[in-house]
BAROFI-442058 format. One line per field, with one value per residue: chain; x, y, z of N, C-alpha, C, O in turn. Coordinates in nm, 3 decimals. Each point is the difference from the previous one (the first is absolute). Layout:
<pts>
unit c(A; ...)
npx c(X; ...)
npy c(Y; ...)
npz c(Z; ...)
capx c(X; ...)
capy c(Y; ...)
capz c(Z; ...)
cpx c(X; ...)
cpy c(Y; ...)
cpz c(Z; ...)
opx c(X; ...)
opy c(Y; ...)
opz c(Z; ...)
</pts>
This chain:
<pts>
unit c(A; A; A; A; A; A; A; A; A; A; A; A; A; A; A; A; A; A; A; A; A; A; A; A; A; A; A; A; A; A; A; A; A; A; A; A; A; A; A; A; A; A; A; A; A; A; A; A; A; A; A; A; A; A; A; A; A; A; A; A; A; A; A; A; A; A; A; A; A; A; A; A; A; A; A; A; A; A; A; A; A; A; A; A; A; A; A; A; A; A; A; A; A; A; A; A; A; A; A; A; A; A; A; A; A; A; A; A; A; A; A; A; A; A; A; A; A; A; A; A; A; A; A; A; A; A; A; A; A; A; A; A; A; A; A; A; A; A; A; A; A; A; A; A; A; A; A; A; A; A; A; A; A; A; A; A; A; A; A; A; A; A; A; A; A; A; A; A; A; A; A; A; A; A; A; A; A; A; A; A; A; A; A; A; A; A; A; A; A; A; A; A; A; A; A; A; A; A; A; A; A; A; A; A; A)
npx c(8.894; -0.120; -0.082; -0.219; 0.025; -0.053; -0.080; 0.116; -0.083; -0.174; 0.047; 0.074; -0.153; -0.114; 0.108; -0.031; -0.205; -0.053; 0.067; -0.130; -0.173; 0.043; 0.013; -0.198; -0.096; 0.079; -0.084; -0.200; -0.008; 0.049; -0.171; -0.145; 0.060; -0.044; -0.209; -0.044; -0.013; -0.185; 0.149; -0.136; 0.181; -0.185; 0.001; -0.061; -0.218; -0.115; 0.027; -0.121; -0.204; 0.058; -0.123; -0.151; 0.044; 0.074; 0.218; 0.150; 0.031; 0.156; 0.214; 0.092; 0.088; 0.086; 0.030; -0.189; -0.057; 0.100; -0.077; -0.179; 0.045; 0.043; -0.171; -0.118; 0.089; -0.018; -0.194; -0.004; 0.106; -0.102; -0.164; 0.081; 0.055; -0.167; -0.092; 0.115; -0.032; -0.186; 0.043; 0.123; -0.197; 0.136; 0.194; -0.127; 0.110; -0.014; -0.187; 0.006; 0.105; -0.122; -0.155; 0.081; 0.042; -0.193; -0.080; 0.114; -0.181; 0.119; -0.133; -0.028; 0.188; -0.112; 0.211; 0.079; 0.102; 0.216; 0.161; 0.073; 0.146; 0.216; 0.112; 0.087; 0.175; 0.196; 0.114; 0.109; 0.179; 0.128; 0.134; -0.202; 0.028; 0.054; -0.167; -0.109; 0.101; -0.022; -0.188; -0.004; 0.101; -0.096; -0.152; 0.079; 0.052; -0.154; -0.080; 0.119; -0.013; -0.178; 0.005; 0.130; -0.118; -0.135; 0.124; 0.030; -0.143; -0.001; -0.104; 0.187; -0.069; -0.217; -0.044; 0.009; -0.183; -0.175; 0.004; -0.060; -0.221; -0.106; 0.008; -0.141; -0.218; -0.055; -0.004; -0.186; -0.191; 0.008; -0.052; -0.224; -0.030; 0.009; 0.131; -0.046; 0.204; -0.137; -0.105; 0.075; 0.223; 0.103; -0.002; 0.130; 0.214; 0.016; 0.003; 0.195; 0.118; -0.047; 0.103; 0.217; 0.029; -0.024; 0.174; 0.157; -0.041; 0.050; 0.218; -0.029; 0.117)
npy c(9.753; 0.119; -0.212; 0.040; 0.004; -0.216; 0.135; 0.191; 0.142; 0.133; 0.180; 0.176; 0.126; 0.157; 0.191; 0.130; 0.088; 0.090; 0.215; 0.164; 0.067; 0.139; 0.216; 0.105; 0.073; 0.182; 0.190; 0.056; 0.097; 0.218; 0.138; 0.041; 0.152; 0.209; 0.084; 0.087; 0.199; -0.117; -0.156; 0.094; 0.114; 0.063; -0.077; -0.216; -0.052; 0.035; -0.155; -0.187; 0.024; -0.060; -0.174; 0.165; -0.047; 0.185; 0.037; -0.109; 0.067; 0.160; -0.066; -0.071; 0.142; -0.111; -0.112; -0.023; 0.187; 0.009; -0.119; 0.094; 0.152; -0.088; -0.064; 0.158; 0.064; -0.123; 0.015; 0.178; -0.012; -0.105; 0.105; 0.143; -0.089; -0.035; 0.172; 0.068; -0.113; 0.043; 0.184; -0.075; -0.035; -0.070; -0.063; -0.151; -0.099; 0.100; -0.056; -0.191; -0.012; 0.076; -0.140; -0.152; 0.041; 0.010; -0.200; -0.036; 0.129; 0.119; 0.054; -0.144; 0.028; 0.194; 0.025; 0.204; 0.003; -0.067; 0.134; 0.156; -0.057; -0.021; 0.193; 0.016; -0.134; 0.083; 0.152; -0.103; -0.047; 0.182; -0.013; 0.048; 0.178; -0.053; -0.049; 0.178; 0.107; -0.095; 0.060; 0.201; 0.020; -0.078; 0.140; 0.172; -0.040; -0.035; 0.192; 0.111; -0.072; 0.048; 0.209; 0.033; -0.036; 0.176; 0.186; 0.044; 0.122; 0.186; -0.189; -0.072; 0.106; -0.039; -0.185; 0.002; 0.083; -0.140; -0.145; 0.066; 0.010; -0.194; -0.062; 0.095; -0.054; -0.184; 0.008; 0.078; -0.120; -0.135; 0.116; -0.009; -0.192; 0.102; -0.154; -0.170; 0.047; 0.177; -0.197; 0.207; 0.027; 0.016; 0.202; 0.168; -0.006; 0.082; 0.224; 0.110; -0.021; 0.147; 0.199; 0.021; 0.023; 0.207; 0.141; -0.028; 0.094; 0.220; -0.020; 0.003; -0.172)
npz c(14.844; -0.144; -0.009; 0.055; 0.223; 0.043; -0.162; 0.025; 0.155; -0.056; -0.128; 0.119; 0.110; -0.117; -0.051; 0.180; -0.020; -0.200; -0.015; 0.081; -0.125; -0.172; 0.053; 0.012; -0.188; -0.102; 0.085; -0.086; -0.202; -0.014; 0.046; -0.165; -0.157; 0.070; -0.013; -0.205; 0.103; 0.062; 0.066; -0.150; 0.059; 0.110; 0.212; 0.024; 0.011; 0.189; 0.162; -0.021; 0.090; 0.210; 0.074; -0.014; 0.215; 0.104; -0.040; 0.127; 0.212; 0.014; -0.016; 0.191; 0.145; -0.176; 0.194; 0.120; 0.111; 0.201; 0.175; 0.097; 0.157; 0.202; 0.132; 0.108; 0.196; 0.186; 0.113; 0.137; 0.197; 0.171; 0.115; 0.153; 0.199; 0.147; 0.111; 0.180; 0.192; 0.119; 0.121; 0.171; 0.104; -0.165; 0.089; -0.109; -0.169; -0.200; -0.111; -0.117; -0.198; -0.175; -0.084; -0.144; -0.216; -0.116; -0.064; -0.190; -0.037; -0.150; -0.173; -0.172; -0.118; 0.014; 0.076; -0.051; -0.202; -0.006; 0.081; -0.144; -0.162; 0.058; 0.013; -0.208; -0.049; 0.068; -0.119; -0.167; 0.128; -0.008; -0.179; 0.082; 0.133; 0.211; 0.141; 0.085; 0.170; 0.204; 0.106; 0.100; 0.201; 0.188; 0.090; 0.123; 0.216; 0.160; 0.086; 0.154; 0.214; 0.128; 0.084; 0.180; 0.187; 0.031; -0.027; 0.218; 0.122; -0.124; -0.069; -0.100; -0.185; -0.037; -0.120; -0.225; -0.100; -0.014; -0.172; -0.208; -0.039; -0.042; -0.216; -0.147; -0.003; -0.118; -0.224; -0.097; -0.009; -0.178; -0.186; -0.013; -0.113; -0.200; 0.094; -0.138; -0.082; 0.009; -0.014; -0.046; 0.000; 0.199; 0.098; -0.070; 0.075; 0.208; 0.029; -0.025; 0.190; 0.164; -0.020; 0.056; 0.222; 0.081; -0.015; 0.159; 0.201; -0.006; 0.057; 0.225; -0.083)
capx c(0.090; -0.032; 0.100; -0.021; 0.085; 0.136; -0.017; 0.127; 0.024; -0.093; 0.045; 0.122; -0.038; -0.070; 0.094; 0.096; -0.064; 0.031; 0.140; 0.011; -0.063; 0.088; 0.115; -0.044; -0.023; 0.131; 0.062; -0.067; 0.056; 0.136; -0.008; -0.048; 0.114; 0.100; -0.049; -0.052; -0.139; -0.084; 0.008; 0.074; -0.078; -0.011; 0.118; 0.112; -0.026; 0.018; 0.142; 0.068; -0.045; 0.044; -0.115; -0.054; -0.107; -0.127; -0.022; -0.037; -0.140; -0.080; -0.014; -0.054; -0.100; 0.031; 0.108; -0.061; -0.016; 0.134; 0.030; -0.079; 0.063; 0.120; -0.042; -0.040; 0.121; 0.078; -0.076; 0.002; 0.131; 0.003; -0.085; 0.067; 0.107; -0.063; -0.045; 0.117; 0.062; -0.087; -0.004; 0.112; 0.000; -0.111; -0.027; -0.048; 0.110; 0.066; -0.086; 0.010; 0.130; -0.004; -0.077; 0.083; 0.116; -0.046; -0.024; 0.128; 0.080; 0.076; -0.089; -0.093; 0.068; 0.086; -0.029; -0.109; -0.125; -0.036; -0.056; -0.131; -0.095; -0.029; -0.087; -0.130; -0.079; -0.038; -0.099; -0.123; -0.076; -0.084; -0.047; -0.068; 0.053; 0.127; -0.036; -0.051; 0.113; 0.073; -0.084; 0.017; 0.132; -0.002; -0.089; 0.067; 0.112; -0.053; -0.058; 0.112; 0.063; -0.092; -0.007; 0.121; 0.009; -0.106; 0.048; 0.098; -0.054; -0.143; -0.097; 0.070; 0.059; -0.033; 0.061; 0.145; 0.020; -0.013; 0.121; 0.114; -0.020; 0.033; 0.145; 0.061; -0.021; 0.073; 0.143; 0.019; -0.015; 0.107; 0.116; -0.017; 0.043; 0.141; 0.089; 0.092; -0.051; -0.089; 0.067; -0.098; 0.018; -0.036; -0.145; -0.064; 0.031; -0.084; -0.136; 0.003; 0.011; -0.136; -0.071; 0.045; -0.059; -0.141; -0.009; 0.040; -0.113; -0.103; 0.037; 0.004; -0.121)
capy c(0.010; -0.115; -0.043; 0.069; 0.117; -0.045; -0.113; -0.067; -0.092; -0.111; -0.082; -0.068; -0.112; -0.097; -0.070; -0.075; -0.117; -0.127; -0.035; -0.047; -0.132; -0.096; -0.020; -0.081; -0.135; -0.061; -0.022; -0.117; -0.117; -0.019; -0.044; -0.139; -0.080; -0.005; -0.083; -0.126; -0.021; 0.119; 0.056; 0.126; 0.106; 0.125; 0.079; -0.050; 0.043; 0.145; 0.030; -0.037; 0.093; 0.135; 0.085; -0.025; -0.100; 0.071; 0.021; -0.131; -0.022; 0.096; -0.043; -0.135; -0.031; -0.119; -0.081; -0.089; 0.078; 0.010; -0.129; -0.009; 0.092; -0.069; -0.103; 0.064; 0.053; -0.112; -0.058; 0.095; -0.012; -0.130; 0.009; 0.082; -0.082; -0.102; 0.064; 0.033; -0.122; -0.061; 0.086; -0.035; -0.145; -0.018; -0.142; -0.060; -0.041; 0.121; 0.062; -0.081; 0.028; 0.137; -0.003; -0.065; 0.084; 0.117; -0.042; -0.007; 0.113; 0.067; 0.080; -0.085; -0.109; 0.050; -0.065; 0.066; -0.026; -0.139; -0.001; 0.066; -0.093; -0.108; 0.051; 0.027; -0.121; -0.004; 0.106; -0.039; -0.093; 0.072; 0.128; -0.024; 0.081; -0.061; -0.122; 0.041; 0.044; -0.119; -0.069; 0.071; -0.037; -0.138; -0.008; 0.060; -0.086; -0.119; 0.041; 0.025; -0.128; -0.080; 0.061; -0.036; -0.146; -0.058; -0.049; -0.106; -0.121; -0.009; -0.002; -0.018; 0.128; 0.045; -0.089; 0.023; 0.134; -0.013; -0.067; 0.091; 0.107; -0.056; -0.021; 0.133; 0.044; -0.089; 0.030; 0.135; 0.002; -0.080; 0.087; 0.077; -0.084; -0.032; 0.100; 0.048; 0.107; -0.052; -0.041; 0.023; -0.089; -0.136; -0.002; 0.005; -0.125; -0.105; 0.015; -0.026; -0.145; -0.051; 0.033; -0.093; -0.131; 0.006; 0.004; -0.131; -0.088; 0.028; -0.056; -0.147; -0.063)
capz c(-0.116; -0.083; -0.098; -0.128; -0.006; -0.030; -0.094; -0.025; 0.110; -0.016; -0.113; 0.040; 0.087; -0.082; -0.088; 0.081; 0.062; -0.067; 0.021; 0.137; 0.008; -0.067; 0.088; 0.114; -0.053; -0.026; 0.131; 0.058; -0.068; 0.053; 0.139; -0.003; -0.045; 0.107; 0.112; -0.051; 0.043; 0.005; 0.136; -0.003; 0.062; -0.074; 0.035; -0.081; -0.138; -0.005; 0.015; -0.125; -0.104; 0.034; 0.033; 0.133; 0.010; -0.017; -0.143; -0.054; 0.037; -0.074; -0.138; -0.017; 0.100; 0.078; -0.055; -0.099; -0.124; -0.060; -0.063; -0.123; -0.096; -0.046; -0.094; -0.126; -0.062; -0.055; -0.111; -0.111; -0.063; -0.068; -0.118; -0.101; -0.058; -0.084; -0.124; -0.079; -0.052; -0.101; -0.118; -0.087; -0.025; -0.093; -0.018; 0.125; 0.089; 0.048; 0.099; 0.122; 0.062; 0.054; 0.125; 0.102; 0.032; 0.075; 0.139; 0.070; -0.045; 0.104; 0.084; 0.075; 0.069; 0.108; 0.127; 0.072; -0.070; 0.027; 0.135; -0.006; -0.063; 0.094; 0.104; -0.059; 0.015; 0.142; 0.019; -0.069; 0.082; 0.095; -0.053; -0.127; -0.110; -0.039; -0.071; -0.131; -0.083; -0.043; -0.097; -0.127; -0.053; -0.049; -0.116; -0.115; -0.039; -0.067; -0.128; -0.092; -0.032; -0.082; -0.134; -0.073; -0.012; -0.082; -0.130; 0.018; 0.066; -0.027; 0.109; 0.128; 0.041; 0.137; 0.099; -0.002; 0.056; 0.144; 0.050; -0.011; 0.097; 0.131; 0.003; 0.015; 0.137; 0.090; -0.010; 0.052; 0.145; 0.060; 0.014; 0.123; 0.111; -0.021; 0.060; -0.103; -0.085; -0.104; -0.123; -0.105; -0.114; 0.039; 0.020; -0.132; -0.070; 0.057; -0.052; -0.144; -0.013; 0.016; -0.123; -0.104; 0.029; -0.037; -0.146; -0.050; 0.026; -0.100; -0.129; 0.009; -0.059)
cpx c(-0.021; 0.111; -0.019; 0.084; 0.144; -0.007; 0.129; 0.032; -0.088; 0.047; 0.125; -0.032; -0.065; 0.096; 0.099; -0.061; 0.029; 0.143; 0.021; -0.060; 0.089; 0.122; -0.036; -0.022; 0.133; 0.074; -0.061; 0.053; 0.139; -0.004; -0.050; 0.113; 0.104; -0.043; -0.049; -0.144; -0.078; 0.001; 0.092; -0.091; -0.006; 0.122; 0.122; -0.015; 0.028; 0.147; 0.075; -0.039; 0.044; -0.113; -0.046; -0.107; -0.135; -0.031; -0.040; -0.146; -0.092; -0.026; -0.074; -0.104; 0.030; 0.114; -0.054; -0.018; 0.134; 0.033; -0.078; 0.057; 0.127; -0.037; -0.037; 0.122; 0.080; -0.073; -0.003; 0.134; 0.012; -0.083; 0.062; 0.112; -0.057; -0.042; 0.117; 0.064; -0.085; -0.005; 0.112; 0.008; -0.122; -0.034; -0.042; 0.112; 0.071; -0.083; 0.005; 0.131; 0.002; -0.073; 0.081; 0.114; -0.039; -0.022; 0.128; 0.095; 0.073; -0.088; -0.088; 0.070; 0.105; -0.042; -0.118; -0.135; -0.048; -0.064; -0.139; -0.105; -0.039; -0.100; -0.137; -0.093; -0.047; -0.113; -0.134; -0.084; -0.100; -0.061; -0.063; 0.057; 0.134; -0.026; -0.049; 0.114; 0.081; -0.080; 0.012; 0.132; -0.004; -0.085; 0.068; 0.118; -0.050; -0.058; 0.110; 0.068; -0.088; -0.008; 0.122; 0.010; -0.097; 0.048; 0.093; -0.059; -0.152; -0.086; 0.065; 0.050; -0.038; 0.067; 0.150; 0.032; -0.008; 0.125; 0.120; -0.011; 0.037; 0.151; 0.072; -0.012; 0.081; 0.149; 0.029; -0.004; 0.107; 0.125; -0.008; 0.048; 0.147; 0.086; 0.097; -0.065; -0.089; 0.076; -0.102; 0.010; -0.043; -0.152; -0.073; 0.022; -0.087; -0.142; -0.004; 0.018; -0.137; -0.084; 0.037; -0.062; -0.148; -0.017; 0.037; -0.113; -0.108; 0.031; 0.001; -0.130; -0.091)
cpy c(-0.124; -0.032; 0.070; 0.125; -0.036; -0.120; -0.074; -0.102; -0.124; -0.093; -0.077; -0.121; -0.111; -0.081; -0.085; -0.129; -0.132; -0.045; -0.054; -0.139; -0.107; -0.029; -0.088; -0.145; -0.071; -0.028; -0.123; -0.128; -0.030; -0.054; -0.144; -0.092; -0.017; -0.095; -0.136; -0.029; 0.131; 0.065; 0.121; 0.107; 0.122; 0.088; -0.043; 0.046; 0.149; 0.038; -0.031; 0.095; 0.142; 0.096; -0.034; -0.109; 0.064; 0.020; -0.132; -0.029; 0.094; -0.048; -0.133; -0.041; -0.118; -0.077; -0.095; 0.072; 0.018; -0.129; -0.017; 0.092; -0.062; -0.106; 0.061; 0.053; -0.111; -0.062; 0.092; -0.006; -0.129; 0.006; 0.082; -0.078; -0.106; 0.061; 0.035; -0.122; -0.062; 0.083; -0.035; -0.147; -0.034; -0.146; -0.061; -0.038; 0.122; 0.069; -0.076; 0.027; 0.139; 0.003; -0.061; 0.093; 0.125; -0.036; -0.004; 0.112; 0.066; 0.080; -0.087; -0.101; 0.050; -0.066; 0.064; -0.022; -0.143; -0.012; 0.062; -0.094; -0.113; 0.048; 0.043; -0.121; -0.017; 0.099; -0.040; -0.098; 0.072; 0.129; -0.021; 0.079; -0.054; -0.128; 0.032; 0.040; -0.120; -0.081; 0.066; -0.036; -0.140; -0.014; 0.056; -0.085; -0.121; 0.035; 0.025; -0.129; -0.082; 0.055; -0.039; -0.151; -0.058; -0.044; -0.120; -0.129; -0.010; 0.005; -0.017; 0.132; 0.043; -0.085; 0.024; 0.137; -0.004; -0.065; 0.093; 0.114; -0.046; -0.020; 0.133; 0.048; -0.084; 0.028; 0.135; 0.001; -0.083; 0.084; 0.082; -0.077; -0.036; 0.112; 0.059; 0.114; -0.061; -0.028; 0.008; -0.102; -0.142; -0.012; -0.003; -0.130; -0.115; 0.006; -0.029; -0.149; -0.065; 0.029; -0.096; -0.139; -0.002; 0.000; -0.134; -0.100; 0.018; -0.056; -0.152; -0.060; -0.051)
cpz c(-0.088; -0.098; -0.134; -0.012; -0.036; -0.095; -0.028; 0.107; -0.014; -0.112; 0.036; 0.086; -0.080; -0.086; 0.077; 0.052; -0.074; 0.021; 0.140; 0.015; -0.061; 0.088; 0.118; -0.043; -0.021; 0.131; 0.067; -0.062; 0.054; 0.142; 0.010; -0.043; 0.108; 0.111; -0.046; 0.040; -0.012; 0.138; 0.001; 0.060; -0.090; 0.028; -0.082; -0.145; -0.015; 0.006; -0.129; -0.113; 0.027; 0.026; 0.142; -0.004; -0.024; -0.148; -0.066; 0.029; -0.078; -0.142; -0.014; 0.104; 0.089; -0.066; -0.107; -0.134; -0.070; -0.072; -0.130; -0.107; -0.056; -0.102; -0.135; -0.075; -0.068; -0.119; -0.122; -0.074; -0.079; -0.129; -0.112; -0.068; -0.094; -0.134; -0.090; -0.063; -0.110; -0.128; -0.098; -0.033; -0.085; -0.027; 0.134; 0.097; 0.058; 0.107; 0.133; 0.073; 0.062; 0.134; 0.114; 0.043; 0.077; 0.146; 0.081; -0.046; 0.116; 0.094; 0.089; 0.091; 0.098; 0.130; 0.071; -0.068; 0.022; 0.138; 0.002; -0.060; 0.095; 0.105; -0.053; 0.019; 0.145; 0.025; -0.060; 0.080; 0.090; -0.055; -0.138; -0.117; -0.048; -0.079; -0.140; -0.094; -0.049; -0.102; -0.137; -0.065; -0.062; -0.125; -0.125; -0.046; -0.077; -0.137; -0.104; -0.043; -0.094; -0.142; -0.084; -0.024; -0.101; -0.138; 0.011; 0.055; -0.015; 0.125; 0.137; 0.057; 0.142; 0.108; 0.008; 0.059; 0.152; 0.061; -0.003; 0.099; 0.140; 0.013; 0.018; 0.145; 0.099; 0.001; 0.063; 0.153; 0.069; 0.021; 0.128; 0.122; -0.009; 0.056; -0.102; -0.079; -0.109; -0.129; -0.113; -0.112; 0.033; 0.016; -0.134; -0.076; 0.050; -0.057; -0.151; -0.028; 0.016; -0.123; -0.112; 0.020; -0.041; -0.153; -0.062; 0.019; -0.104; -0.136; 0.000; -0.058; 0.111)
opx c(0.049; 0.082; 0.094; 0.023; 0.082; 0.035; -0.003; 0.051; 0.047; -0.003; 0.016; 0.059; 0.027; -0.012; 0.055; 0.074; 0.037; 0.027; 0.071; 0.058; 0.016; 0.043; 0.079; 0.037; 0.016; 0.069; 0.070; 0.026; 0.032; 0.080; 0.049; 0.017; 0.063; 0.081; 0.001; -0.052; 0.055; -0.069; 0.101; -0.123; 0.085; 0.048; 0.078; 0.097; 0.065; 0.047; 0.087; 0.082; -0.009; 0.011; 0.054; -0.063; -0.089; -0.116; -0.087; -0.074; -0.111; -0.112; -0.074; -0.085; -0.028; 0.031; 0.068; 0.020; 0.007; 0.050; 0.054; 0.002; 0.031; 0.066; 0.041; 0.006; 0.040; 0.063; 0.001; 0.003; 0.052; 0.044; -0.013; 0.019; 0.056; 0.026; -0.007; 0.041; 0.054; -0.023; -0.014; 0.097; -0.113; -0.107; 0.043; -0.008; 0.035; 0.055; -0.001; 0.003; 0.058; 0.044; -0.006; 0.025; 0.075; 0.029; -0.002; 0.122; -0.027; 0.027; -0.022; -0.061; 0.095; -0.116; -0.086; -0.102; -0.120; -0.101; -0.090; -0.111; -0.117; -0.092; -0.096; -0.118; -0.111; -0.099; -0.105; -0.118; -0.101; -0.088; 0.071; 0.010; 0.028; 0.068; 0.031; -0.003; 0.043; 0.056; 0.007; 0.006; 0.043; 0.038; -0.010; 0.023; 0.052; 0.014; -0.013; 0.033; 0.049; -0.005; -0.013; 0.060; 0.025; -0.040; 0.023; 0.044; -0.060; 0.014; -0.062; 0.053; 0.090; 0.048; 0.056; 0.099; 0.080; 0.047; 0.077; 0.100; 0.064; 0.057; 0.096; 0.098; 0.058; 0.062; 0.099; 0.088; 0.039; 0.074; 0.102; 0.034; 0.055; -0.028; 0.061; -0.120; 0.029; 0.080; -0.075; -0.102; -0.067; -0.060; -0.090; -0.091; -0.042; -0.058; -0.094; -0.049; -0.032; -0.083; -0.088; -0.038; -0.047; -0.089; -0.060; -0.026; -0.067; -0.089; 0.014; -0.107; -0.106)
opy c(-0.107; 0.085; 0.009; 0.049; 0.085; -0.112; -0.121; -0.108; -0.112; -0.122; -0.115; -0.107; -0.118; -0.122; -0.096; -0.094; -0.097; -0.119; -0.100; -0.087; -0.108; -0.115; -0.085; -0.092; -0.115; -0.101; -0.076; -0.098; -0.116; -0.087; -0.077; -0.108; -0.106; -0.077; -0.096; -0.107; 0.105; 0.099; 0.003; -0.012; 0.019; 0.071; 0.084; 0.042; 0.043; 0.087; 0.076; 0.026; 0.086; 0.120; -0.091; -0.022; -0.061; -0.010; -0.001; -0.043; -0.038; 0.012; -0.020; -0.084; 0.005; 0.022; -0.027; -0.060; 0.003; 0.004; -0.051; -0.035; 0.017; -0.013; -0.050; -0.009; 0.014; -0.032; -0.047; 0.004; -0.003; -0.047; -0.035; 0.011; -0.026; -0.057; -0.018; 0.004; -0.045; -0.054; 0.022; -0.044; 0.019; -0.029; 0.046; 0.031; 0.001; 0.055; 0.059; 0.016; 0.020; 0.067; 0.047; 0.017; 0.046; 0.081; 0.016; -0.016; -0.030; 0.007; 0.033; -0.053; -0.071; -0.038; -0.071; -0.010; -0.026; -0.067; -0.048; -0.010; -0.035; -0.073; 0.010; 0.015; -0.046; -0.032; 0.033; -0.018; -0.058; 0.058; -0.032; -0.052; 0.004; -0.028; -0.070; -0.035; -0.003; -0.060; -0.069; -0.023; -0.019; -0.071; -0.058; -0.015; -0.032; -0.077; -0.043; -0.018; -0.056; -0.077; -0.031; -0.043; -0.107; -0.108; -0.070; -0.109; -0.093; 0.091; 0.027; 0.003; 0.036; 0.054; 0.008; 0.016; 0.065; 0.043; 0.006; 0.042; 0.072; 0.021; 0.008; 0.044; 0.053; 0.007; 0.018; 0.056; 0.030; -0.020; 0.037; 0.060; -0.062; 0.118; 0.104; 0.022; -0.109; 0.081; -0.094; -0.054; -0.065; -0.100; -0.080; -0.050; -0.085; -0.103; -0.063; -0.050; -0.095; -0.083; -0.049; -0.066; -0.099; -0.067; -0.041; -0.084; -0.096; -0.014; -0.062; 0.058; -0.056)
opz c(0.034; -0.035; -0.080; -0.111; -0.034; 0.038; -0.023; -0.029; 0.020; 0.016; -0.042; -0.017; 0.022; -0.011; -0.053; 0.030; 0.065; 0.016; 0.018; 0.065; 0.057; 0.010; 0.042; 0.072; 0.040; 0.012; 0.068; 0.070; 0.029; 0.035; 0.082; 0.056; 0.011; 0.051; 0.078; -0.033; -0.034; 0.024; 0.072; -0.005; -0.088; -0.088; -0.044; -0.063; -0.095; -0.074; -0.042; -0.088; -0.088; -0.024; 0.063; -0.103; -0.058; -0.041; -0.086; -0.088; -0.037; -0.050; -0.097; -0.029; 0.120; -0.117; -0.099; -0.106; -0.123; -0.113; -0.098; -0.118; -0.118; -0.104; -0.104; -0.123; -0.115; -0.101; -0.113; -0.123; -0.111; -0.105; -0.117; -0.121; -0.106; -0.106; -0.121; -0.116; -0.101; -0.108; -0.120; -0.063; 0.044; -0.053; 0.106; 0.119; 0.118; 0.096; 0.107; 0.122; 0.107; 0.093; 0.113; 0.119; 0.086; 0.089; 0.122; -0.001; 0.117; 0.120; 0.117; 0.092; 0.033; 0.017; 0.053; 0.067; 0.012; 0.017; 0.068; 0.053; 0.011; 0.036; 0.076; 0.030; 0.025; 0.066; 0.055; -0.028; 0.040; 0.063; -0.095; -0.111; -0.120; -0.099; -0.096; -0.118; -0.116; -0.091; -0.102; -0.120; -0.113; -0.093; -0.108; -0.120; -0.106; -0.095; -0.115; -0.117; -0.098; -0.097; -0.118; -0.098; -0.056; -0.045; -0.099; -0.035; 0.054; 0.082; 0.102; 0.112; 0.077; 0.100; 0.109; 0.071; 0.068; 0.105; 0.096; 0.058; 0.076; 0.107; 0.077; 0.059; 0.095; 0.106; 0.070; 0.065; 0.113; 0.096; 0.058; 0.102; 0.091; -0.023; 0.025; 0.006; -0.048; -0.045; -0.024; -0.045; -0.081; -0.039; -0.021; -0.066; -0.078; -0.036; -0.048; -0.101; -0.071; -0.040; -0.071; -0.096; -0.055; -0.053; -0.099; -0.087; -0.039; -0.083; -0.105; 0.016; -0.029)
</pts>
């Protein structure tokens, strides 16, 4: 009995797969946020997603593949937010502020996302594909920062962009070690203070 005899069934299964994958990815983020580590099991992920462990393995093949899918998902959401924020910011300073605020937005600065990001860095130590994804993130962040900084600090733009990128990552990851709820406003203010210091330095004789 071939699937060609039941095209509606085949189409239903095909259309359901992206939704199932997304649910599993989001369940993984929640589970990582709950445990604070990558030491989560496929059974825990499946239970949180409301599916069987066999289905999780069918869609992803391994737990490592799930983690990479989570990284791509989080980076895609971050990238979409960055593009949206930059589309409405037309002055260099406004673009810089947009980049900082997106890093600490409600979507990116949830406790579970912070835990996921922290564990991405751990994963990148042993998994080349995870390292590659983080490299892409850092390169794009630095490129966006340098582009906005160039009218303000000239030739210093790449160096200042590197410093601001490191400050954003440092403040973000520090939140993962804090037992308190993430403080978006304080985190963004700290990075913007660093930006102001860099811009002030550029005006000094």
